[in-house]
ZAMARGU-4260 file (C-alpha; in steps of 0.2 Angstrom, whole numbers, plus 5000, padded with zeros to 4 digits):
<rodrens>
0) 5527/5919/5609 | 5541/5907/5609 | 5551/5900/5624 | 5557/5886/5635 | 5548/5878/5649
5) 5556/5868/5663 | 5547/5852/5666 | 5552/5837/5677 | 5568/5830/5669 | 5568/5841/5653
10) 5567/5858/5645 | 5554/5859/5631 | 5554/5873/5618 | 5537/5879/5612 | 5528/5891/5600
15) 5512/5898/5605 | 5501/5911/5596 | 5483/5916/5596 | 5469/5916/5609 | 5454/5904/5612
20) 5452/5886/5616 | 5469/5877/5615 | 5475/5866/5601 | 5491/5857/5603 | 5502/5851/5588
25) 5514/5837/5590 | 5527/5833/5577 | 5534/5817/5569 | 5550/5808/5571 | 5566/5819/5569
30) 5555/5834/5565 | 5550/5849/5576 | 5538/5862/5579 | 5542/5870/5562 | 5532/5857/5553
35) 5516/5865/5559 | 5520/5883/5555 | 5505/5885/5542 | 5493/5877/5555 | 5499/5888/5569
40) 5495/5904/5559 | 5479/5897/5552 | 5471/5892/5568 | 5477/5906/5579 | 5462/5917/5573
45) 5451/5906/5584 | 5462/5895/5595 | 5477/5896/5606 | 5489/5887/5595 | 5503/5878/5602
50) 5517/5868/5594 | 5530/5859/5605 | 5547/5851/5602 | 5546/5834/5611 | 5561/5829/5622
55) 5576/5825/5611 | 5570/5835/5596 | 5571/5853/5589 | 5577/5865/5603 | 5571/5854/5617
60) 5584/5845/5629 | 5589/5827/5626 | 5583/5813/5636 | 5594/5806/5650 | 5595/5788/5656
65) 5579/5790/5666 | 5563/5783/5660 | 5550/5796/5654 | 5534/5798/5644 | 5531/5811/5630
70) 5512/5812/5635 | 5517/5816/5653 | 5529/5829/5646 | 5514/5837/5637 | 5504/5836/5653
75) 5517/5845/5663 | 5520/5858/5649 | 5501/5862/5648 | 5500/5863/5667 | 5515/5875/5668
80) 5508/5886/5654 | 5492/5886/5664 | 5482/5879/5649 | 5467/5873/5660 | 5454/5870/5646
85) 5453/5853/5638 | 5464/5853/5623 | 5462/5848/5605 | 5478/5837/5601 | 5484/5835/5584
90) 5499/5823/5580 | 5508/5817/5565 | 5516/5800/5564 | 5525/5798/5580 | 5516/5813/5587
95) 5499/5804/5584 | 5506/5791/5596 | 5508/5804/5609 | 5491/5811/5606 | 5484/5793/5608
100) 5493/5791/5625 | 5488/5808/5631 | 5470/5806/5627 | 5469/5789/5635 | 5478/5794/5651
105) 5470/5811/5652 | 5452/5810/5644 | 5446/5824/5655 | 5459/5836/5648 | 5456/5831/5630
110) 5443/5839/5620 | 5447/5830/5603 | 5460/5819/5596 | 5467/5820/5578 | 5478/5807/5571
115) 5488/5812/5555 | 5497/5797/5546 | 5499/5790/5563 | 5510/5778/5572 | 5502/5770/5587
120) 5511/5760/5601 | 5507/5742/5599 | 5506/5741/5580 | 5519/5729/5572 | 5526/5736/5556
125) 5525/5725/5541 | 5536/5734/5528 | 5542/5751/5536 | 5559/5748/5544 | 5572/5761/5549
130) 5585/5749/5557 | 5597/5751/5543 | 5597/5770/5546 | 5600/5768/5565 | 5615/5756/5560
135) 5622/5770/5548 | 5620/5783/5561 | 5631/5772/5573 | 5643/5767/5559 | 5645/5783/5549
140) 5638/5797/5560 | 5622/5807/5562 | 5624/5817/5546 | 5624/5802/5535 | 5609/5795/5544
145) 5599/5811/5542 | 5603/5812/5524 | 5597/5794/5521 | 5581/5798/5531 | 5578/5813/5521
150) 5579/5803/5505 | 5568/5789/5512 | 5553/5784/5500 | 5541/5790/5514 | 5546/5808/5510
155) 5545/5805/5491 | 5529/5815/5489 | 5535/5829/5500 | 5551/5831/5490 | 5541/5835/5475
160) 5534/5851/5482 | 5548/5864/5482 | 5542/5873/5498 | 5538/5858/5507 | 5555/5850/5502
165) 5565/5865/5508 | 5557/5865/5525 | 5558/5847/5527 | 5577/5847/5523 | 5580/5861/5535
170) 5571/5851/5549 | 5579/5834/5545 | 5597/5841/5542 | 5597/5851/5558 | 5591/5836/5568
175) 5603/5832/5582 | 5603/5813/5578 | 5602/5809/5596 | 5590/5795/5593 | 5600/5787/5579
180) 5615/5784/5592 | 5607/5783/5609 | 5595/5771/5618 | 5579/5781/5621 | 5571/5777/5638
185) 5554/5783/5633 | 5539/5773/5637 | 5520/5773/5632 | 5505/5766/5641 | 5503/5748/5647
190) 5495/5739/5638 | 5500/5749/5623 | 5488/5762/5616 | 5482/5752/5601 | 5475/5739/5613
195) 5465/5753/5622 | 5460/5766/5608 | 5442/5758/5608 | 5440/5767/5625 | 5443/5784/5618
200) 5428/5795/5622 | 5432/5811/5614 | 5428/5816/5596 | 5442/5808/5585 | 5448/5812/5567
205) 5460/5801/5557 | 5468/5809/5542 | 5479/5801/5529 | 5488/5806/5514 | 5483/5796/5498
210) 5501/5791/5494 | 5507/5787/5512 | 5515/5770/5515 | 5504/5755/5517 | 5508/5752/5535
215) 5502/5770/5540 | 5486/5767/5529 | 5484/5751/5539 | 5486/5760/5556 | 5473/5773/5550
220) 5460/5759/5546 | 5463/5750/5562 | 5460/5766/5572 | 5444/5770/5562 | 5437/5752/5565
225) 5441/5752/5583 | 5435/5770/5588 | 5417/5769/5585 | 5414/5788/5584 | 5429/5792/5573
230) 5429/5800/5556 | 5442/5797/5543 | 5448/5808/5529 | 5460/5805/5515 | 5470/5820/5507
235) 5471/5817/5488 | 5489/5819/5481 | 5498/5820/5497 | 5510/5808/5506 | 5515/5806/5524
240) 5518/5825/5527 | 5500/5829/5521 | 5498/5844/5532 | 5514/5852/5524 | 5510/5845/5506
245) 5492/5851/5505 | 5490/5864/5519 | 5474/5872/5513 | 5465/5855/5511 | 5472/5849/5528
250) 5467/5865/5537 | 5449/5865/5530 | 5447/5846/5535 | 5453/5850/5552 | 5442/5866/5553
255) 5426/5857/5548 | 5430/5844/5561 | 5432/5856/5575 | 5417/5866/5570 | 5406/5850/5573
260) 5416/5844/5589
</rodrens>
């Protein structure tokens, strides 16, 4: 099932398949629900598998000038879809930050949290910097910015896998570019999630690709050290897009975690 859901201030696109406990997949920056296609199919045997395009991405509507929160959007979406069971939330990169915010804001609605090569609000990047791509987007247009982002070293390991490279290019080159050229009024928690994650009470899994950039490896280690009951797994031979680069390994790690949770 695919469709649109009208929530306060936005129209979100989603794909939902399967029956059982809900598992929600949240994409990374400039990506969309398609990055989780393998996981949606794999986990639909035992779960209600849902992937959503966040506000401003994929088929969902753009932000306006009004302040909003991705985690509140997710909460509104689940309420409207009448997903009343506590959900397992899985997020990659930017999506992991949404998972953190949601799990902290709605612990009673969260069964488990899974951070994949995550970005968490409150972390100050040491090396990773996209300011030059934002500038390119404003100066030369979104197509130029999308091309530069696709060719970023972060996606180097993913570009070596033909199937992964093809889907990644489809997503990034079809991205609207809204965020390159607009000020995004999105907000997270206060204080930011990284200062609160030690309060997470749900089972937590942290996954990284072996070849992901140092900042993302650093975030994973900080999360693991702060969340007492967390487990951390590294996927050999994978980079930032580890769920797409090594789907069978990723799915098995996640399946084993969910079996124990």
